[in-house]
N, C-alpha and C positions, 0 to 999 in steps of 0.2 A: 504494500500500500504506500502511495506517495505521502511524504511528510507534509502536513498542513502548514501553509505559510501564513504568518500573522502579519497584518498590515500595521505599520506604525503611523499613527496620526499625529500631526503637529497642529494644534489649534492656536491660532493667533488670538491674543486677548482683545477684547473690545475696549476695556478701560484699564488704566493703570493708576495705582495709588501714587502719592506725592514722591516718595523715595524712588519708586520704580520709574516714574515719568522722568525724573531728573537723570537717573542712570541711563534710560533709553536715549536721552539727548546728549549723553556724555558730558554732563555738567554737574556741579555740586548742588545739593539740595538748597542751600542758602542762595546761591546764584539763581536757581530756578524760581524760588519763592520771590526774590526781588524782581525778576523779569515779569512774573505774573502780577505782582502788586503794582508795577509801573505800567501795566497794560501792554507790555512788549512780548509776551508769550501767551498762549491760549489759556483761557479761564477754565476751571474745572466744571464738570457737568454734575447735576444733582442725580445721583443714582437711586437713592431712597431718602426717606425722611431725615435721616441723620448721617448720610454718607455722600461724599462727593469724590469724584475721580476724573482723570483726564481721558478723553476719547483718543485712542491711539491714532486714528485718522487725522485729528486736529494736530497732534504732535508731529506726525509725519509731514503733513502739509506745511506746517510752520518751519520745520527743519529744512525742507526742500526750498523754501523761499529765502532762507538765510543767504547773505551775499558770499561769494567765493572769496577766499583769502589767498594771497601770494606767500603768506608766512607759514612756516612749519609750527606745530604746537611747541610752546615754550618748554624748557627743561623741567620746570616745576608743575607740569600739567597732570602729574599723577602716574605717568608711565614709568615702570621700573620700581614703583613702590610695592611693598608686600601685598600680594593678592590682586594687583592691578597690572594689566598689560602683559 
């Protein structure tokens, strides 16, 4: 009898919590919070009565609209630190 193949599914999340949204954009939580507070990043959506989160599509669109840079990430951008990069 042939061995049964299992499909591996990867489900893209619809919403992300604050820490996950910041990580998704490769920025720190405080930087993300400041951008949101200044209206420079997407606002969270109301998921339920006591819960807000960021729509992944809003984060993706915002990220795609960011201007291109001719600069490489700075040395202190987090790469090379324990657990990052």
